C-alpha positions as CSV (number, residue, x, y, z in Angstrom):
1,M,0.0,0.0,0.0
2,L,2.8,2.4,0.9
3,G,4.6,1.6,-2.3
4,F,1.4,2.4,-4.3
5,M,1.1,5.7,-2.6
6,L,4.7,6.6,-3.3
7,V,4.1,5.8,-7.0
8,I,1.0,8.1,-7.1
9,M,2.9,10.9,-5.4
10,L,5.8,10.7,-7.7
11,S,3.5,10.6,-10.8
12,S,1.7,13.7,-9.5
13,N,5.0,15.6,-9.0
14,Y,6.0,14.8,-12.5
15,A,2.7,16.0,-13.9
16,I,2.9,19.2,-11.9
17,G,6.5,19.7,-13.1
18,D,5.4,19.2,-16.7
19,A,2.6,21.7,-16.4
20,Q,4.8,24.3,-14.8
21,S,7.4,23.8,-17.5
22,D,4.7,24.3,-20.2
23,R,3.6,27.5,-18.6
24,E,7.2,28.8,-18.4
25,D,7.7,27.9,-22.1
26,E,4.5,29.8,-23.0
27,I,5.6,32.9,-21.0
28,R,9.0,32.8,-22.7
29,R,7.3,32.5,-26.1
30,K,5.0,35.4,-25.5
31,A,7.8,37.6,-24.1
32,L,9.9,36.8,-27.2
33,E,6.9,37.7,-29.5
34,E,6.4,41.0,-27.7
35,A,10.1,41.8,-27.9
36,E,10.0,41.1,-31.6
37,R,6.9,43.3,-32.1
38,Q,8.6,46.2,-30.2
39,I,11.8,45.8,-32.2
40,A,9.8,45.8,-35.5
41,A,7.8,48.9,-34.3
42,E,11.0,50.7,-33.4
43,R,12.6,49.9,-36.7
44,E,9.5,51.1,-38.6
45,A,9.3,54.3,-36.6
46,A,13.0,54.9,-37.3
47,R,12.4,54.2,-41.0
48,L,9.5,56.6,-41.2
49,E,11.6,59.2,-39.3
50,R,14.4,58.9,-41.8
51,I,11.9,59.4,-44.6
52,R,10.4,62.4,-42.9
53,I,13.9,64.0,-42.4
54,A,14.9,63.2,-45.9
55,A,11.8,65.1,-47.2
56,I,12.9,68.3,-45.5
57,P,14.9,70.4,-48.0
58,V,18.5,71.0,-47.1
59,E,19.8,74.3,-48.4
60,E,22.3,74.0,-51.2
61,D,25.7,75.8,-50.9
62,L,26.2,77.5,-54.2
63,S,29.2,79.5,-53.1
64,I,31.4,76.7,-54.4
65,D,30.1,77.5,-57.9
66,G,30.8,81.2,-57.6
67,W,27.3,82.4,-56.5
68,G,26.9,85.1,-53.9
69,T,25.1,83.6,-50.9
70,E,25.3,86.2,-48.2
71,Y,21.7,87.3,-48.6
72,T,19.0,85.4,-46.7
73,T,16.4,85.4,-49.5
74,F,18.4,84.8,-52.7
75,N,21.7,83.9,-54.3
76,Y,23.2,85.8,-57.2
77,K,26.0,85.8,-59.8
78,Q,27.3,88.9,-61.4
79,P,29.9,88.2,-64.1
80,C,30.7,91.8,-64.9
81,D,31.3,95.0,-62.9
82,T,28.2,96.8,-61.9
83,D,28.8,99.6,-64.4
84,D,29.0,97.0,-67.2
85,T,25.9,95.1,-66.0
86,P,23.0,96.0,-68.3
87,F,20.2,94.1,-66.6
88,V,19.3,91.7,-63.8
89,A,17.4,88.5,-64.4
90,I,15.3,87.3,-61.4
91,I,14.5,83.6,-61.7
92,L,11.0,82.8,-60.4
93,N,10.4,79.1,-60.0
94,G,7.2,79.1,-58.0
95,V,5.9,78.9,-54.4
96,N,6.2,75.6,-52.5
97,R,7.2,74.0,-55.7
98,K,9.2,70.8,-55.7
99,D,11.1,70.1,-59.0
100,R,11.7,66.5,-59.8
101,L,15.4,66.1,-60.6
102,T,17.5,64.0,-63.0
103,E,21.2,64.0,-63.5
104,R,22.6,65.9,-66.4
105,K,26.3,66.4,-67.0
106,G,27.0,65.6,-63.3
107,E,24.3,68.0,-62.0
108,L,20.8,67.4,-60.6
109,V,18.4,69.4,-62.8
110,H,14.8,69.7,-63.5
111,F,13.4,68.7,-66.9
112,K,13.5,71.7,-69.2
113,D,15.2,73.8,-66.4
114,V,15.7,77.5,-67.1
115,S,19.2,77.2,-65.9
116,I,20.1,76.1,-69.5
117,A,20.1,79.9,-70.3
118,F,22.4,81.0,-67.5
119,D,25.6,80.9,-69.5
120,R,23.9,82.8,-72.3
121,I,22.7,85.5,-70.0
122,F,26.2,85.8,-68.6
123,D,27.5,86.2,-72.2
124,F,25.8,89.6,-72.2
125,C,27.0,90.5,-68.7
126,G,23.5,90.0,-67.3
127,A,23.4,89.4,-63.5
128,I,21.2,86.5,-62.2
129,V,19.3,86.4,-59.0
130,R,17.9,83.0,-58.1
131,P,15.9,81.9,-55.0
132,K,17.5,80.0,-52.2
133,S,17.1,76.3,-52.9
134,G,17.2,73.0,-51.0
135,L,17.4,69.3,-51.9
136,S,15.2,66.6,-50.5
137,T,14.3,63.0,-51.1
138,V,11.0,61.2,-51.1
139,V,10.1,57.6,-51.8
140,E,7.6,56.8,-54.5
141,N,6.6,53.2,-55.1
142,G,9.8,52.1,-53.3
143,V,12.0,54.3,-55.5
144,E,13.9,57.4,-54.1
145,V,13.1,60.6,-55.9
146,K,15.3,63.7,-55.6
147,L,13.5,67.1,-55.4
148,R,14.6,70.7,-55.3
149,T,12.5,73.3,-53.5
150,W,12.8,77.1,-54.1
151,W,12.1,79.9,-51.6
152,M,12.7,83.6,-50.9
153,T,11.1,83.6,-47.4
154,Q,11.6,81.5,-44.3
155,G,8.0,80.2,-44.2
156,T,6.4,78.3,-41.4
157,K,7.1,74.6,-40.7
158,D,4.3,72.1,-41.0
159,D,3.8,69.0,-38.8
160,N,6.5,67.2,-40.7
161,G,9.0,70.0,-40.3
162,I,8.8,71.1,-43.9
163,P,8.6,74.9,-44.3
164,V,5.5,76.2,-46.1
165,R,5.6,79.7,-47.8
166,L,2.8,82.1,-48.4
167,L,2.3,83.4,-51.9
168,A,1.9,87.0,-50.7
169,D,5.2,86.8,-48.8
170,E,7.1,85.4,-51.8
171,V,5.6,88.1,-54.1
172,N,6.7,90.9,-51.7
173,A,10.2,89.4,-51.5
174,V,10.5,89.4,-55.3
175,I,9.4,93.1,-55.4
176,D,11.8,94.1,-52.7
177,I,14.7,92.5,-54.6
178,A,13.6,94.0,-57.9
179,T,13.6,97.5,-56.4
180,Q,16.8,97.2,-54.4
181,F,19.4,94.9,-56.0
182,L,22.0,96.7,-58.2
183,H,19.5,99.3,-59.3
184,K,19.6,98.0,-62.9
185,P,16.7,97.1,-65.2
186,V,15.1,93.9,-63.8
187,Y,13.6,91.2,-65.9
188,L,11.4,88.5,-64.3
189,V,12.2,85.1,-65.7
190,L,9.4,82.7,-66.5
191,G,10.9,79.9,-64.4
192,N,10.2,76.3,-63.9
193,D,6.6,77.0,-62.9
194,Y,6.1,78.4,-66.5
195,G,5.3,81.9,-65.3
196,V,2.7,81.3,-62.5
197,L,4.7,83.3,-59.9
198,T,5.8,85.9,-62.5
199,I,2.1,86.6,-63.3
200,E,1.4,87.1,-59.6
201,V,4.3,89.6,-59.2
202,L,3.2,91.5,-62.3
203,N,-0.4,91.7,-61.0
204,E,0.8,93.0,-57.7
205,L,3.0,95.6,-59.3
206,R,0.1,96.7,-61.5
207,D,-2.2,97.0,-58.5
208,R,0.4,99.2,-56.8
209,G,0.9,101.3,-59.9
210,K,4.6,100.3,-60.1
211,I,4.7,98.1,-63.1
212,R,7.5,100.2,-64.6
213,T,9.6,99.4,-61.6
214,I,10.9,96.5,-63.7
215,G,12.3,96.3,-67.1
216,G,10.1,93.5,-68.3
217,I,10.0,89.7,-68.5
218,L,12.5,87.3,-69.9
219,Y,11.5,84.1,-71.7
220,V,13.9,81.2,-72.0
221,D,14.0,78.7,-74.9
222,R,14.4,75.5,-72.8
223,D,15.9,73.6,-75.7
224,T,18.5,76.0,-76.9
225,G,19.3,78.2,-73.9
226,E,18.6,81.4,-75.9
227,F,16.4,84.0,-74.4
228,T,14.1,86.9,-75.3
229,K,13.6,90.1,-73.2
230,Y,10.2,91.7,-73.5
231,N,10.4,95.3,-72.3
232,V,7.5,97.0,-70.5
233,Y,7.7,99.7,-73.1
234,G,7.0,97.2,-75.9
235,T,10.5,96.5,-77.3
236,I,11.8,93.0,-77.8
237,W,15.4,91.8,-77.7
238,D,16.4,88.3,-78.7
239,S,19.8,86.7,-77.9
240,E,19.7,84.2,-80.7
241,G,22.4,84.8,-83.3
242,K,24.1,87.6,-81.3
243,P,27.7,87.3,-80.3
244,K,28.5,87.5,-76.6
245,R,29.5,90.8,-75.2
């Protein structure tokens, strides 16, 4: 009888031990699954943060290419002395615009970018004013896309840290530059937005009765790099076929 009782007690102990071991294994399994979920969530959060940061434009340093960068609202290049500079071309590429970029001759440029005319403008001692610009990266369908954003004002950051500019502020910044920089005839360049911002500036100048503050507008042939100046007084000057100054 005693032996039978001992057998039952030992069997019960083994059964209890097996059940406890199963519970411990289940606890370890759940803890491991939770740890894996947390690690995956942290990795995903880090990935999304990298994407968010990459989408914030980082200002380009154009000083290495000979551009003047000391002003907070624009960069400029003046190939000739001020006395020999006949006009200033202000590049207007739009507000809150992001140009998709491709590589051309080692540079990231927008398709049909007006920068194709820069050298030709310099041929005639024209000075160029261009907005500040910054590069960013977004992911579309798993593919990284490089973008360039243009601005002349600081703007206000949205929830993702990306500055957003107001149209009125950008227009006023253009007018301030047009009336203060070099005091030479200013031509507004129909930029990468194909003239949308230029029209807004012209409308504001008209409303203020100051349309003759500028010299006119400048149109760029995006295939050849030649350009045409349309003066506010009605005259037209075309660079095509003309030797550099």
